[in-house]
TORKOL-4160 file (C-alpha; in steps of 0.2 Angstrom, whole numbers, padded with zeros to 4 digits, m for minus):
306
<pt num="1" X="1210" Y="0750" Z="0000"/>
<pt num="2" X="1197" Y="0742" Z="0012"/>
<pt num="3" X="1185" Y="0734" Z="m0003"/>
<pt num="4" X="1201" Y="0733" Z="m0015"/>
<pt num="5" X="1205" Y="0719" Z="m0002"/>
<pt num="6" X="1188" Y="0710" Z="0004"/>
<pt num="7" X="1191" Y="0706" Z="m0015"/>
<pt num="8" X="1205" Y="0700" Z="m0017"/>
<pt num="9" X="1216" Y="0684" Z="m0010"/>
<pt num="10" X="1231" Y="0690" Z="m0010"/>
<pt num="11" X="1232" Y="0702" Z="0003"/>
<pt num="12" X="1229" Y="0685" Z="0015"/>
<pt num="13" X="1240" Y="0677" Z="0003"/>
<pt num="14" X="1252" Y="0690" Z="0008"/>
<pt num="15" X="1250" Y="0689" Z="0024"/>
<pt num="16" X="1253" Y="0669" Z="0027"/>
<pt num="17" X="1267" Y="0674" Z="0017"/>
<pt num="18" X="1272" Y="0685" Z="0030"/>
<pt num="19" X="1269" Y="0676" Z="0042"/>
<pt num="20" X="1282" Y="0660" Z="0037"/>
<pt num="21" X="1294" Y="0669" Z="0035"/>
<pt num="22" X="1292" Y="0679" Z="0052"/>
<pt num="23" X="1291" Y="0662" Z="0059"/>
<pt num="24" X="1307" Y="0653" Z="0053"/>
<pt num="25" X="1318" Y="0670" Z="0052"/>
<pt num="26" X="1315" Y="0669" Z="0073"/>
<pt num="27" X="1312" Y="0650" Z="0076"/>
<pt num="28" X="1328" Y="0645" Z="0081"/>
<pt num="29" X="1328" Y="0661" Z="0095"/>
<pt num="30" X="1308" Y="0658" Z="0101"/>
<pt num="31" X="1310" Y="0641" Z="0101"/>
<pt num="32" X="1323" Y="0639" Z="0115"/>
<pt num="33" X="1311" Y="0650" Z="0124"/>
<pt num="34" X="1295" Y="0639" Z="0119"/>
<pt num="35" X="1306" Y="0625" Z="0129"/>
<pt num="36" X="1311" Y="0638" Z="0144"/>
<pt num="37" X="1288" Y="0641" Z="0148"/>
<pt num="38" X="1287" Y="0621" Z="0145"/>
<pt num="39" X="1303" Y="0617" Z="0157"/>
<pt num="40" X="1291" Y="0629" Z="0168"/>
<pt num="41" X="1282" Y="0613" Z="0171"/>
<pt num="42" X="1294" Y="0598" Z="0169"/>
<pt num="43" X="1302" Y="0589" Z="0185"/>
<pt num="44" X="1320" Y="0593" Z="0187"/>
<pt num="45" X="1334" Y="0596" Z="0184"/>
<pt num="46" X="1333" Y="0617" Z="0187"/>
<pt num="47" X="1316" Y="0622" Z="0179"/>
<pt num="48" X="1315" Y="0641" Z="0176"/>
<pt num="49" X="1301" Y="0650" Z="0192"/>
<pt num="50" X="1290" Y="0660" Z="0183"/>
<pt num="51" X="1280" Y="0670" Z="0195"/>
<pt num="52" X="1261" Y="0673" Z="0196"/>
<pt num="53" X="1253" Y="0686" Z="0187"/>
<pt num="54" X="1246" Y="0693" Z="0204"/>
<pt num="55" X="1255" Y="0694" Z="0220"/>
<pt num="56" X="1238" Y="0692" Z="0229"/>
<pt num="57" X="1226" Y="0679" Z="0221"/>
<pt num="58" X="1210" Y="0686" Z="0216"/>
<pt num="59" X="1201" Y="0670" Z="0208"/>
<pt num="60" X="1194" Y="0682" Z="0195"/>
<pt num="61" X="1196" Y="0680" Z="0177"/>
<pt num="62" X="1194" Y="0690" Z="0166"/>
<pt num="63" X="1196" Y="0682" Z="0148"/>
<pt num="64" X="1204" Y="0697" Z="0135"/>
<pt num="65" X="1213" Y="0705" Z="0146"/>
<pt num="66" X="1232" Y="0705" Z="0145"/>
<pt num="67" X="1239" Y="0701" Z="0160"/>
<pt num="68" X="1257" Y="0701" Z="0160"/>
<pt num="69" X="1270" Y="0704" Z="0147"/>
<pt num="70" X="1286" Y="0697" Z="0143"/>
<pt num="71" X="1300" Y="0705" Z="0132"/>
<pt num="72" X="1311" Y="0690" Z="0124"/>
<pt num="73" X="1328" Y="0697" Z="0122"/>
<pt num="74" X="1347" Y="0691" Z="0119"/>
<pt num="75" X="1353" Y="0704" Z="0128"/>
<pt num="76" X="1345" Y="0703" Z="0147"/>
<pt num="77" X="1359" Y="0714" Z="0153"/>
<pt num="78" X="1355" Y="0727" Z="0141"/>
<pt num="79" X="1337" Y="0727" Z="0142"/>
<pt num="80" X="1339" Y="0728" Z="0161"/>
<pt num="81" X="1350" Y="0745" Z="0160"/>
<pt num="82" X="1337" Y="0752" Z="0148"/>
<pt num="83" X="1323" Y="0751" Z="0155"/>
<pt num="84" X="1329" Y="0755" Z="0172"/>
<pt num="85" X="1337" Y="0771" Z="0165"/>
<pt num="86" X="1318" Y="0775" Z="0156"/>
<pt num="87" X="1307" Y="0770" Z="0167"/>
<pt num="88" X="1315" Y="0767" Z="0182"/>
<pt num="89" X="1311" Y="0749" Z="0183"/>
<pt num="90" X="1319" Y="0737" Z="0195"/>
<pt num="91" X="1322" Y="0719" Z="0192"/>
<pt num="92" X="1323" Y="0702" Z="0200"/>
<pt num="93" X="1334" Y="0690" Z="0193"/>
<pt num="94" X="1332" Y="0673" Z="0194"/>
<pt num="95" X="1335" Y="0655" Z="0184"/>
<pt num="96" X="1332" Y="0660" Z="0166"/>
<pt num="97" X="1318" Y="0673" Z="0170"/>
<pt num="98" X="1319" Y="0690" Z="0179"/>
<pt num="99" X="1308" Y="0698" Z="0184"/>
<pt num="100" X="1301" Y="0716" Z="0179"/>
<pt num="101" X="1294" Y="0727" Z="0193"/>
<pt num="102" X="1287" Y="0746" Z="0194"/>
<pt num="103" X="1286" Y="0754" Z="0213"/>
<pt num="104" X="1289" Y="0735" Z="0218"/>
<pt num="105" X="1274" Y="0727" Z="0211"/>
<pt num="106" X="1279" Y="0712" Z="0199"/>
<pt num="107" X="1273" Y="0721" Z="0181"/>
<pt num="108" X="1281" Y="0708" Z="0168"/>
<pt num="109" X="1298" Y="0697" Z="0165"/>
<pt num="110" X="1311" Y="0694" Z="0151"/>
<pt num="111" X="1319" Y="0679" Z="0145"/>
<pt num="112" X="1333" Y="0676" Z="0137"/>
<pt num="113" X="1335" Y="0673" Z="0118"/>
<pt num="114" X="1342" Y="0656" Z="0111"/>
<pt num="115" X="1354" Y="0662" Z="0098"/>
<pt num="116" X="1365" Y="0677" Z="0094"/>
<pt num="117" X="1356" Y="0688" Z="0083"/>
<pt num="118" X="1341" Y="0682" Z="0086"/>
<pt num="119" X="1329" Y="0697" Z="0087"/>
<pt num="120" X="1320" Y="0704" Z="0102"/>
<pt num="121" X="1301" Y="0706" Z="0106"/>
<pt num="122" X="1287" Y="0709" Z="0118"/>
<pt num="123" X="1275" Y="0696" Z="0118"/>
<pt num="124" X="1260" Y="0700" Z="0132"/>
<pt num="125" X="1250" Y="0687" Z="0140"/>
<pt num="126" X="1232" Y="0686" Z="0136"/>
<pt num="127" X="1218" Y="0680" Z="0146"/>
<pt num="128" X="1208" Y="0666" Z="0141"/>
<pt num="129" X="1196" Y="0654" Z="0151"/>
<pt num="130" X="1201" Y="0638" Z="0140"/>
<pt num="131" X="1216" Y="0636" Z="0134"/>
<pt num="132" X="1217" Y="0620" Z="0126"/>
<pt num="133" X="1201" Y="0625" Z="0119"/>
<pt num="134" X="1209" Y="0641" Z="0111"/>
<pt num="135" X="1224" Y="0634" Z="0105"/>
<pt num="136" X="1213" Y="0619" Z="0095"/>
<pt num="137" X="1202" Y="0636" Z="0087"/>
<pt num="138" X="1218" Y="0646" Z="0085"/>
<pt num="139" X="1225" Y="0629" Z="0077"/>
<pt num="140" X="1209" Y="0629" Z="0063"/>
<pt num="141" X="1213" Y="0646" Z="0059"/>
<pt num="142" X="1229" Y="0644" Z="0052"/>
<pt num="143" X="1236" Y="0648" Z="0070"/>
<pt num="144" X="1255" Y="0639" Z="0071"/>
<pt num="145" X="1257" Y="0632" Z="0091"/>
<pt num="146" X="1274" Y="0635" Z="0098"/>
<pt num="147" X="1272" Y="0628" Z="0112"/>
<pt num="148" X="1257" Y="0616" Z="0116"/>
<pt num="149" X="1246" Y="0619" Z="0133"/>
<pt num="150" X="1257" Y="0615" Z="0148"/>
<pt num="151" X="1253" Y="0620" Z="0164"/>
<pt num="152" X="1264" Y="0629" Z="0173"/>
<pt num="153" X="1267" Y="0630" Z="0193"/>
<pt num="154" X="1263" Y="0646" Z="0199"/>
<pt num="155" X="1258" Y="0652" Z="0184"/>
<pt num="156" X="1245" Y="0641" Z="0176"/>
<pt num="157" X="1239" Y="0631" Z="0159"/>
<pt num="158" X="1248" Y="0642" Z="0147"/>
<pt num="159" X="1253" Y="0638" Z="0126"/>
<pt num="160" X="1263" Y="0648" Z="0113"/>
<pt num="161" X="1255" Y="0654" Z="0099"/>
<pt num="162" X="1263" Y="0663" Z="0083"/>
<pt num="163" X="1244" Y="0669" Z="0073"/>
<pt num="164" X="1240" Y="0665" Z="0056"/>
<pt num="165" X="1252" Y="0682" Z="0052"/>
<pt num="166" X="1266" Y="0678" Z="0064"/>
<pt num="167" X="1260" Y="0689" Z="0078"/>
<pt num="168" X="1265" Y="0678" Z="0095"/>
<pt num="169" X="1253" Y="0679" Z="0110"/>
<pt num="170" X="1255" Y="0668" Z="0123"/>
<pt num="171" X="1235" Y="0661" Z="0130"/>
<pt num="172" X="1233" Y="0659" Z="0151"/>
<pt num="173" X="1222" Y="0653" Z="0161"/>
<pt num="174" X="1229" Y="0661" Z="0178"/>
<pt num="175" X="1231" Y="0648" Z="0191"/>
<pt num="176" X="1227" Y="0663" Z="0206"/>
<pt num="177" X="1217" Y="0674" Z="0194"/>
<pt num="178" X="1218" Y="0688" Z="0185"/>
<pt num="179" X="1226" Y="0705" Z="0192"/>
<pt num="180" X="1210" Y="0718" Z="0197"/>
<pt num="181" X="1207" Y="0730" Z="0186"/>
<pt num="182" X="1212" Y="0747" Z="0192"/>
<pt num="183" X="1218" Y="0763" Z="0186"/>
<pt num="184" X="1236" Y="0760" Z="0178"/>
<pt num="185" X="1248" Y="0769" Z="0185"/>
<pt num="186" X="1264" Y="0779" Z="0177"/>
<pt num="187" X="1278" Y="0768" Z="0171"/>
<pt num="188" X="1266" Y="0753" Z="0168"/>
<pt num="189" X="1259" Y="0743" Z="0153"/>
<pt num="190" X="1244" Y="0751" Z="0146"/>
<pt num="191" X="1236" Y="0745" Z="0131"/>
<pt num="192" X="1242" Y="0730" Z="0121"/>
<pt num="193" X="1239" Y="0734" Z="0101"/>
<pt num="194" X="1238" Y="0722" Z="0085"/>
<pt num="195" X="1248" Y="0728" Z="0071"/>
<pt num="196" X="1241" Y="0715" Z="0058"/>
<pt num="197" X="1241" Y="0714" Z="0038"/>
<pt num="198" X="1224" Y="0708" Z="0038"/>
<pt num="199" X="1218" Y="0718" Z="0052"/>
<pt num="200" X="1197" Y="0711" Z="0049"/>
<pt num="201" X="1202" Y="0694" Z="0048"/>
<pt num="202" X="1215" Y="0697" Z="0064"/>
<pt num="203" X="1200" Y="0703" Z="0074"/>
<pt num="204" X="1190" Y="0690" Z="0069"/>
<pt num="205" X="1203" Y="0676" Z="0076"/>
<pt num="206" X="1207" Y="0686" Z="0092"/>
<pt num="207" X="1187" Y="0688" Z="0096"/>
<pt num="208" X="1186" Y="0669" Z="0093"/>
<pt num="209" X="1200" Y="0663" Z="0104"/>
<pt num="210" X="1196" Y="0676" Z="0118"/>
<pt num="211" X="1179" Y="0681" Z="0118"/>
<pt num="212" X="1180" Y="0701" Z="0113"/>
<pt num="213" X="1168" Y="0709" Z="0105"/>
<pt num="214" X="1175" Y="0719" Z="0091"/>
<pt num="215" X="1169" Y="0739" Z="0088"/>
<pt num="216" X="1177" Y="0747" Z="0073"/>
<pt num="217" X="1177" Y="0765" Z="0075"/>
<pt num="218" X="1187" Y="0780" Z="0066"/>
<pt num="219" X="1202" Y="0785" Z="0074"/>
<pt num="220" X="1214" Y="0796" Z="0066"/>
<pt num="221" X="1206" Y="0796" Z="0050"/>
<pt num="222" X="1207" Y="0775" Z="0049"/>
<pt num="223" X="1198" Y="0760" Z="0057"/>
<pt num="224" X="1203" Y="0756" Z="0072"/>
<pt num="225" X="1195" Y="0739" Z="0077"/>
<pt num="226" X="1193" Y="0738" Z="0099"/>
<pt num="227" X="1193" Y="0720" Z="0106"/>
<pt num="228" X="1180" Y="0722" Z="0122"/>
<pt num="229" X="1176" Y="0709" Z="0134"/>
<pt num="230" X="1163" Y="0711" Z="0145"/>
<pt num="231" X="1159" Y="0728" Z="0138"/>
<pt num="232" X="1176" Y="0734" Z="0144"/>
<pt num="233" X="1189" Y="0737" Z="0130"/>
<pt num="234" X="1203" Y="0725" Z="0130"/>
<pt num="235" X="1216" Y="0727" Z="0115"/>
<pt num="236" X="1216" Y="0735" Z="0097"/>
<pt num="237" X="1219" Y="0729" Z="0081"/>
<pt num="238" X="1224" Y="0741" Z="0066"/>
<pt num="239" X="1228" Y="0740" Z="0049"/>
<pt num="240" X="1250" Y="0742" Z="0046"/>
<pt num="241" X="1258" Y="0750" Z="0036"/>
<pt num="242" X="1265" Y="0735" Z="0021"/>
<pt num="243" X="1283" Y="0737" Z="0029"/>
<pt num="244" X="1281" Y="0733" Z="0047"/>
<pt num="245" X="1278" Y="0716" Z="0049"/>
<pt num="246" X="1263" Y="0709" Z="0061"/>
<pt num="247" X="1265" Y="0711" Z="0077"/>
<pt num="248" X="1257" Y="0714" Z="0096"/>
<pt num="249" X="1266" Y="0731" Z="0100"/>
<pt num="250" X="1263" Y="0734" Z="0120"/>
<pt num="251" X="1259" Y="0754" Z="0127"/>
<pt num="252" X="1266" Y="0760" Z="0143"/>
<pt num="253" X="1257" Y="0776" Z="0151"/>
<pt num="254" X="1271" Y="0789" Z="0155"/>
<pt num="255" X="1269" Y="0808" Z="0161"/>
<pt num="256" X="1279" Y="0815" Z="0148"/>
<pt num="257" X="1281" Y="0810" Z="0129"/>
<pt num="258" X="1293" Y="0821" Z="0125"/>
<pt num="259" X="1306" Y="0820" Z="0139"/>
<pt num="260" X="1303" Y="0800" Z="0138"/>
<pt num="261" X="1309" Y="0800" Z="0119"/>
<pt num="262" X="1322" Y="0812" Z="0120"/>
<pt num="263" X="1327" Y="0802" Z="0135"/>
<pt num="264" X="1324" Y="0783" Z="0123"/>
<pt num="265" X="1335" Y="0790" Z="0110"/>
<pt num="266" X="1350" Y="0797" Z="0123"/>
<pt num="267" X="1348" Y="0779" Z="0130"/>
<pt num="268" X="1350" Y="0771" Z="0113"/>
<pt num="269" X="1332" Y="0765" Z="0108"/>
<pt num="270" X="1325" Y="0769" Z="0089"/>
<pt num="271" X="1311" Y="0782" Z="0086"/>
<pt num="272" X="1300" Y="0777" Z="0075"/>
<pt num="273" X="1285" Y="0791" Z="0077"/>
<pt num="274" X="1280" Y="0803" Z="0087"/>
<pt num="275" X="1269" Y="0814" Z="0091"/>
<pt num="276" X="1262" Y="0828" Z="0105"/>
<pt num="277" X="1253" Y="0811" Z="0115"/>
<pt num="278" X="1263" Y="0794" Z="0111"/>
<pt num="279" X="1280" Y="0787" Z="0103"/>
<pt num="280" X="1286" Y="0771" Z="0097"/>
<pt num="281" X="1304" Y="0765" Z="0100"/>
<pt num="282" X="1313" Y="0753" Z="0095"/>
<pt num="283" X="1324" Y="0748" Z="0112"/>
<pt num="284" X="1343" Y="0743" Z="0109"/>
<pt num="285" X="1339" Y="0727" Z="0110"/>
<pt num="286" X="1327" Y="0729" Z="0095"/>
<pt num="287" X="1311" Y="0726" Z="0102"/>
<pt num="288" X="1298" Y="0738" Z="0100"/>
<pt num="289" X="1287" Y="0746" Z="0116"/>
<pt num="290" X="1278" Y="0762" Z="0112"/>
<pt num="291" X="1273" Y="0776" Z="0126"/>
<pt num="292" X="1256" Y="0785" Z="0128"/>
<pt num="293" X="1250" Y="0802" Z="0139"/>
<pt num="294" X="1234" Y="0795" Z="0144"/>
<pt num="295" X="1218" Y="0803" Z="0154"/>
<pt num="296" X="1201" Y="0795" Z="0155"/>
<pt num="297" X="1193" Y="0806" Z="0146"/>
<pt num="298" X="1203" Y="0801" Z="0128"/>
<pt num="299" X="1194" Y="0796" Z="0117"/>
<pt num="300" X="1193" Y="0775" Z="0114"/>
<pt num="301" X="1189" Y="0775" Z="0134"/>
<pt num="302" X="1200" Y="0763" Z="0130"/>
<pt num="303" X="1219" Y="0761" Z="0144"/>
<pt num="304" X="1210" Y="0759" Z="0160"/>
<pt num="305" X="1211" Y="0740" Z="0163"/>
<pt num="306" X="1225" Y="0735" Z="0172"/>
C-alpha cells in the first residue's frame, strides 16, 4: 500500500479533491465561525471575548504543542449537556463563546457554527513561533487560509488554516505564553491525531509549520508518525481509511473506556471504534472525539504534554 502510493500521483490528487469537497461542504458554517475569531480583534459592537489559553501567564512558548481545543457546533446546548454528563465538564457562557472547564480549570471552548445542518468538529489550537510565517508556508503548500492572521485580545496572534486535504487547525502564538507541560488529569485533553489520506506529506507539512521532527514507528501493525517538538511527542499522524475524511481528532484521557463508551452511547453518541483501551465516538452534534486510557508506561511515551 505504501509503495503504490509513492509511485502514483493519484493519492495526492484524490486527497486534494477530498479537501476541496470538504471545505465546500462546510464553507457556510465555518465561514461564520472564522468571523467570530476575527471579530475578537475588531472594534465594537460586541466582539466576542476569547479567553487566554492559560489562567496564569507563563511567557513560555512550546511550538508544536496543542494548547487549547474548540468545538465548533450548531447545537451548543446539546454539546454542553453531553459533555457535562460524560466528563463532568462545566461551562461559562459568554458572547458567542462558551468556555469549557474541568474542575474549575478552563481547557477549551465551544463556538456556535453558522447555518443549521452544518457538521460539528473539534479544532485544535497549535502553538507556533510565528503565525504569519507559518501561514505563508502553509499557503505555498496548498493550504487554504480560512482566517488570515489577526490579533485576538487576551488570546494572541491567530489564524485558521485548512490543510491541503481539508483538515482544520488554528495556529496560535499565545500572548501570555503556553500552558506548562504537566501530567494530564482524567477527563482532560490528552493528544491530537491527524487522520490523513497522504500521511507522509501531511507530516512533512506540519513539520514545516510547527518545527516538528517526525519519527515513524510501527503501531498496531501500521506506520505511525509521531510529531515531536524539542524532542517531546506532541501529536501523531496516521493513514486514514479511504472512507474517512482527513481531520484532526482530539483524545481525552479517561479512567475506564468501557463504562465511558457505554455511557456515551446512552447519551446519544455513535460509537465508531472501540477496544479495551480506547474508543472513537461521534458526539450527538456530529463531532468526532476519542477517549483513551493512558499511563506513563504506555508505548509511544506521548501523552503527557498538557
